C-alpha positions as CSV (number, residue, x, y, z in Angstrom):
1,X,0.0,0.0,0.0
2,X,1.4,3.4,-1.0
3,X,1.9,6.1,1.6
4,X,1.1,8.6,-1.2
5,X,2.6,10.3,-4.2
6,X,5.6,12.6,-3.8
7,X,7.0,14.8,-6.6
8,X,10.8,14.8,-6.5
9,X,12.3,17.8,-8.4
10,X,16.1,17.9,-8.9
11,X,18.3,18.4,-11.9
12,X,20.9,15.9,-10.5
13,X,20.0,12.5,-12.0
14,X,22.0,10.7,-9.3
15,X,20.1,12.5,-6.5
16,X,16.7,11.7,-8.2
17,X,17.7,8.0,-8.6
18,X,19.0,7.6,-5.0
19,X,16.3,9.6,-3.2
20,X,13.6,8.1,-5.5
21,X,14.7,4.6,-4.6
22,X,14.7,5.4,-0.9
23,X,11.3,7.0,-1.0
24,X,9.9,4.0,-2.9
25,X,11.4,1.6,-0.4
26,X,9.7,3.6,2.3
27,X,6.3,3.1,0.6
28,X,5.9,6.3,-1.4
29,X,5.0,6.6,-5.1
30,X,7.5,8.9,-6.7
31,X,7.1,11.1,-9.7
32,X,10.3,12.7,-10.9
33,X,11.1,16.0,-12.6
34,X,14.4,17.5,-13.7
35,X,13.6,21.2,-13.3
36,X,10.7,23.5,-12.3
37,X,9.2,23.5,-15.8
38,X,9.2,19.7,-15.9
39,X,7.6,19.7,-12.5
40,X,4.7,21.9,-13.7
41,X,4.3,19.5,-16.6
42,X,4.2,16.5,-14.3
43,X,1.6,18.2,-12.1
44,X,-0.6,18.8,-15.1
45,X,-0.5,15.3,-16.4
46,X,-0.5,13.2,-13.2
47,X,-2.6,13.0,-10.1
48,X,-1.5,15.6,-7.6
49,X,1.2,14.6,-5.0
50,X,0.8,14.9,-1.3
51,X,4.1,16.9,-1.2
52,X,6.9,18.3,-3.4
53,X,10.6,17.9,-2.7
54,X,12.0,20.8,-4.6
55,X,15.7,21.6,-5.4
56,X,16.0,25.4,-5.5
57,X,18.9,25.7,-8.0
58,X,18.2,24.2,-11.4
59,X,18.5,25.1,-15.0
60,X,15.5,26.0,-17.2
61,X,13.3,26.9,-14.2
62,X,14.6,27.3,-10.6
63,X,12.8,26.2,-7.5
64,X,12.2,29.9,-6.7
65,X,10.5,30.5,-10.1
66,X,8.5,27.3,-9.6
67,X,7.2,28.6,-6.2
68,X,6.1,31.9,-7.8
69,X,4.0,30.0,-10.3
70,X,2.7,27.5,-7.7
71,X,1.3,30.3,-5.5
72,X,-0.7,31.7,-8.3
73,X,-2.3,28.4,-9.4
74,X,-5.2,27.4,-7.2
75,X,-5.0,23.8,-8.3
76,X,-1.4,23.3,-6.9
77,X,-0.9,26.1,-4.4
78,X,-1.9,24.0,-1.4
79,X,0.6,21.2,-2.0
80,X,3.3,21.4,0.7
81,X,6.8,22.0,-0.6
82,X,10.0,20.9,1.1
83,X,12.8,23.1,-0.3
84,X,16.2,21.3,-0.7
85,X,19.1,23.7,-1.1
86,X,22.8,24.3,-0.8
87,X,22.2,27.9,0.1
88,X,23.1,28.4,3.7
89,X,21.2,31.7,3.9
90,X,17.8,30.2,2.8
91,X,16.2,29.4,6.2
92,X,12.6,30.4,5.5
93,X,10.9,30.8,2.2
94,X,7.3,32.0,1.6
95,X,5.2,29.1,0.5
96,X,7.6,26.5,1.7
97,X,6.7,24.1,4.6
98,X,10.3,23.3,5.5
99,X,13.9,23.8,4.2
100,X,16.5,21.0,4.1
101,X,20.1,21.7,3.4
102,X,22.2,19.8,0.9
103,X,24.1,17.6,1.5
104,X,21.3,16.1,3.6
105,X,20.9,13.0,5.7
106,X,18.3,10.6,4.2
107,X,16.8,9.8,7.6
108,X,16.5,13.6,8.4
109,X,14.8,14.2,5.0
110,X,12.4,11.3,5.5
111,X,11.6,12.6,9.0
112,X,10.8,16.1,7.6
113,X,8.7,14.6,4.9
114,X,6.7,12.6,7.4
115,X,6.3,15.6,9.6
116,X,5.0,17.7,6.7
117,X,2.6,15.0,5.6
118,X,1.2,14.7,9.2
119,X,0.1,18.3,9.2
């Protein structure tokens, strides 16, 4: 039984593969996207996820640009976002449920995801 769908957005294929495998092993259904634009496309053609794990620094469309579009779209604005970033100064972002720093501990990220989903 699936714990629910999660949209994993990261331009690093290795991170998507590793984190995707861990999330699936934990019982989540994972939909992947390689940048913010691809994430929007995935949101339009798939059932909506329970949460979005969003890298903030990506080509084509950054996580910051994705958040601007998300907050304007009533269909997707309520989906909680966990921002994943290397930026040390990004502690609190409007529209973001939690911020996790890269490199991250997988157990920490899973705990944050569970906490966000429990809200």
